[in-house]
VEXVOMI-771186 format. One record per residue: residue in one letter; x, y, z of N, C-alpha, C, O in turn. Coordinates in nm, 4 decimals, padded with zeros to 6 digits. Atoms other than C-alpha are relative to their C-alpha. Layout:
<nodes>
A;X;Y;Z;X;Y;Z;X;Y;Z;X;Y;Z
...
</nodes>
This chain:
<nodes>
X;00.0678;-00.0752;00.1042;-01.3770;-00.4888;-02.0620;00.0899;00.1174;-00.0399;00.1416;00.1888;00.0459
X;-00.0838;-00.1103;00.0474;-01.1853;-00.2421;-02.2794;-00.0747;00.1325;00.0152;-00.1960;00.1351;00.0358
X;00.0604;-00.1326;-00.0097;-01.2461;00.1317;-02.2650;-00.1022;00.0208;-00.1119;-00.2078;00.0802;-00.0899
X;00.0929;-00.0135;00.1119;-01.4095;00.1171;-02.6080;-00.1268;-00.0816;00.0241;-00.2369;-00.0348;-00.0049
X;00.1172;00.0829;-00.0317;-01.6389;-00.1683;-02.4997;-00.0878;00.0687;00.1040;-00.2104;00.0686;00.0931
X;00.0742;-00.0692;-00.1057;-01.7372;00.0279;-02.1900;-00.0763;00.1195;-00.0577;-00.1925;00.1416;-00.0235
X;00.0646;-00.1158;00.0614;-01.8131;00.3397;-02.3960;-00.1144;-00.0427;-00.0911;-00.2193;00.0218;-00.0936
X;00.1042;00.0517;00.0888;-02.0125;00.1386;-02.6497;-00.1215;-00.0449;00.0803;-00.2353;-00.0141;00.0449
X;00.1092;00.0453;-00.0862;-02.2183;-00.0240;-02.3759;-00.0730;00.1197;00.0607;-00.1960;00.1212;00.0667
X;00.0602;-00.1210;-00.0566;-02.2761;00.3165;-02.2137;-00.0951;00.0643;-00.1009;-00.2081;00.0987;-00.0662
X;00.0846;-00.0636;00.1009;-02.4108;00.4608;-02.5399;-00.1247;-00.0818;-00.0289;-00.2335;-00.0258;-00.0428
X;00.1178;00.0854;00.0244;-02.6392;00.1628;-02.6024;-00.1051;00.0179;00.1094;-00.2243;00.0303;00.0812
X;00.0925;-00.0136;-00.1128;-02.7913;00.1956;-02.2567;-00.0566;00.1417;00.0077;-00.1768;00.1603;00.0265
X;00.0416;-00.1391;-00.0172;-02.8018;00.5763;-02.2464;-00.0950;00.0459;-00.1099;-00.1810;00.1306;-00.0860
X;00.0831;-00.0433;00.1126;-02.9652;00.6105;-02.5890;-00.1138;-00.0965;-00.0325;-00.1852;-00.0768;-00.1308
X;00.1003;00.1020;00.0329;-03.1967;00.3080;-02.5728;-00.1432;00.0530;-00.0003;-00.2287;-00.0034;-00.0686
X;00.1356;-00.0540;-00.0063;-03.5040;00.5218;-02.4921;-00.0227;00.1156;-00.0955;-00.1255;00.1830;-00.0889
X;00.0169;-00.1067;00.0976;-03.4478;00.7673;-02.7742;00.1107;00.1027;00.0062;00.2035;00.0911;00.0863
X;-00.1042;-00.1022;00.0100;-03.2431;01.0730;-02.8631;00.0226;00.0743;00.1322;-00.0701;00.0970;00.2100
X;-00.0397;-00.0793;-00.1164;-03.0550;01.2634;-02.5925;00.0888;00.1137;-00.0485;00.1577;00.1007;-00.1496
X;-00.0855;-00.1140;00.0338;-02.8826;01.6013;-02.6032;00.1463;-00.0425;00.0062;00.1877;-00.1110;00.0998
X;-00.1409;00.0398;00.0038;-02.5181;01.5596;-02.6998;00.0749;00.0492;00.1227;00.1647;-00.0193;00.1715
X;-00.0677;-00.0515;-00.1196;-02.4107;01.7779;-02.4070;-00.0284;-00.0887;00.1212;00.0593;-00.1101;00.2049
X;00.0359;00.0897;-00.1104;-02.5967;01.5485;-02.1665;00.0766;-00.1319;-00.0109;00.1260;-00.1837;00.0892
X;-00.0734;00.1245;00.0227;-02.4369;01.2380;-02.3216;00.1467;00.0189;00.0385;00.2044;-00.0646;00.1080
X;-00.1405;-00.0269;-00.0295;-02.0900;01.3936;-02.2990;00.0241;00.0174;00.1494;00.1246;-00.0301;00.2023
X;-00.0139;-00.0224;-00.1445;-02.1436;01.5011;-01.9373;-00.0089;-00.1327;00.0767;00.0701;-00.1574;00.1679
X;00.0151;00.1300;-00.0661;-02.2635;01.1539;-01.8316;00.1195;-00.0910;-00.0274;00.1646;-00.1638;00.0611
X;-00.1180;00.0808;00.0344;-01.9756;00.9867;-02.0156;00.1201;00.0450;00.0840;00.1942;-00.0382;00.1362
X;-00.1115;-00.0521;-00.0800;-01.7254;01.2138;-01.8390;-00.0138;-00.0416;00.1464;00.0860;-00.0705;00.2124
X;00.0238;00.0419;-00.1389;-01.8854;01.1272;-01.5033;00.0372;-00.1468;00.0199;00.0668;-00.1893;00.1315
X;-00.0379;00.1423;-00.0055;-01.8120;00.7613;-01.5863;00.1450;-00.0216;-00.0441;00.1864;-00.1342;-00.0716
X;-00.1418;00.0037;00.0387;-01.4492;00.8449;-01.6755;00.0221;-00.0558;-00.1401;00.1212;-00.1243;-00.1655
X;-00.0164;00.0378;00.1405;-01.5026;00.7808;-02.0461;00.0590;00.1219;-00.0713;-00.0017;00.2289;-00.0736
X;-00.0694;-00.1094;00.0681;-01.2569;00.9946;-02.2426;-00.0764;00.0429;-00.1248;-00.1404;-00.0397;-00.1900
X;00.0696;-00.0481;00.1203;-01.3965;01.2145;-02.5213;00.0383;-00.0747;-00.1274;-00.0485;-00.1040;-00.2096
X;-00.0440;00.0733;00.1194;-01.1869;01.0355;-02.7860;-00.0605;-00.1404;-00.0032;-00.1009;-00.1885;-00.1091
X;00.0586;00.1344;-00.0086;-01.3119;00.6962;-02.6661;-00.1489;00.0064;-00.0290;-00.2027;-00.0804;-00.0978
X;00.1433;-00.0179;00.0276;-01.6706;00.8221;-02.6711;-00.0225;00.0194;-00.1495;-00.1168;-00.0359;-00.2059
X;00.0118;-00.0223;00.1447;-01.6196;00.9414;-03.0289;00.0207;-00.1295;-00.0779;-00.0522;-00.1566;-00.1733
X;-00.0235;00.1288;00.0661;-01.4773;00.6035;-03.1331;-00.1215;-00.0912;00.0176;-00.1600;-00.1614;-00.0759
X;00.1184;00.0822;-00.0250;-01.7769;00.4305;-02.9728;-00.1179;00.0484;-00.0840;-00.1951;-00.0323;-00.1358
X;00.1071;-00.0548;00.0841;-02.0154;00.6651;-03.1542;00.0144;-00.0471;-00.1438;-00.0839;-00.0861;-00.2068
X;-00.0240;00.0466;00.1378;-01.8549;00.5749;-03.4878;-00.0260;-00.1496;-00.0124;-00.0856;-00.1949;-00.1101
X;00.0168;00.1458;00.0046;-01.8529;00.2029;-03.4054;-00.1482;-00.0393;-00.0025;-00.1859;-00.1352;-00.0698
X;00.1428;00.0307;-00.0064;-02.2269;00.2062;-03.3288;-00.0809;00.0669;-00.1116;-00.1964;00.0312;-00.1348
X;00.0733;-00.0741;00.1015;-02.3209;00.4430;-03.6098;-00.0971;00.0995;00.0598;-00.2009;00.1288;00.0005
X;00.0870;-00.0969;-00.0671;-02.4717;00.6920;-03.3647;-00.0180;00.1213;-00.0905;00.0775;00.1726;-00.1489
X;00.0323;-00.1131;00.0863;-02.6464;00.9705;-03.5513;-00.0174;00.1259;00.0843;-00.0630;00.1202;00.1985
X;00.0222;-00.1282;-00.0670;-02.6490;01.3377;-03.4582;-00.0906;00.0852;-00.0887;-00.0781;00.0872;-00.2112
X;00.0973;-00.0801;00.0735;-02.9277;01.5725;-03.5543;-00.0242;00.1290;00.0780;-00.0415;00.1276;00.1999
X;00.0222;-00.1288;-00.0644;-02.9750;01.9393;-03.4836;-00.1498;00.0227;00.0175;-00.2285;00.0081;-00.0761
X;00.1383;-00.0342;-00.0314;-03.2997;02.0321;-03.3122;00.0032;00.1316;00.0764;00.0563;00.1390;00.1871
X;-00.0065;-00.1314;-00.0633;-03.3462;02.3966;-03.2314;00.1442;00.0473;00.0041;00.2116;00.0530;-00.0987
X;-00.1372;-00.0482;-00.0153;-03.0180;02.5259;-03.0925;00.0967;-00.1088;00.0416;00.2166;-00.0833;00.0528
X;-00.0868;00.1061;-00.0499;-02.8842;02.1890;-02.9776;00.0089;-00.1193;-00.0919;-00.0709;-00.1354;-00.1843
X;-00.0203;00.1239;00.0739;-02.7559;01.8619;-03.1163;-00.0451;-00.1169;00.0857;-00.0205;-00.1197;00.2062
X;00.0483;00.1180;-00.0692;-02.9156;01.5305;-03.0243;00.0596;-00.1242;-00.0630;00.0767;-00.1315;-00.1847
X;-00.0574;00.1262;00.0456;-02.7672;01.1828;-03.0496;-00.1030;-00.1107;00.0102;-00.1839;-00.1135;00.1029
X;00.0902;00.1142;-00.0029;-02.9566;00.8662;-03.1328;00.0677;-00.1204;-00.0625;00.1607;-00.1071;-00.1421
X;-00.0493;00.1224;00.0611;-02.8870;00.5069;-03.2196;-00.0536;-00.0062;-00.1431;-00.1586;00.0518;-00.1707
X;00.0386;-00.0032;00.1415;-02.9112;00.4360;-03.5949;-00.1393;-00.0538;-00.0293;-00.1998;-00.0126;-00.1283
X;00.1317;00.0577;00.0273;-03.2348;00.2356;-03.5712;-00.1147;00.0836;00.0559;-00.2288;00.0373;00.0581
X;00.1029;-00.0838;-00.0614;-03.4244;00.5252;-03.4086;-00.0373;00.1210;-00.0854;-00.0904;00.2192;-00.0336
X;00.0310;-00.1159;00.0842;-03.4657;00.7560;-03.7063;-00.1444;00.0105;-00.0281;-00.1872;00.1027;-00.0976
</nodes>
């Protein structure tokens, strides 16, 4: 499995139950040795959306709006 495939799979699983704080997503990705650039490429590939709520940013899969 390529690094991009691994990051894409991580995002699908991590965001399957709804939006998560971007800082939490980034921290979990780093714990799985997913590089920030790879995570960003996976976000673009999946069409992950970011939305500001209060003082933080939340990420969600495109079909969860």
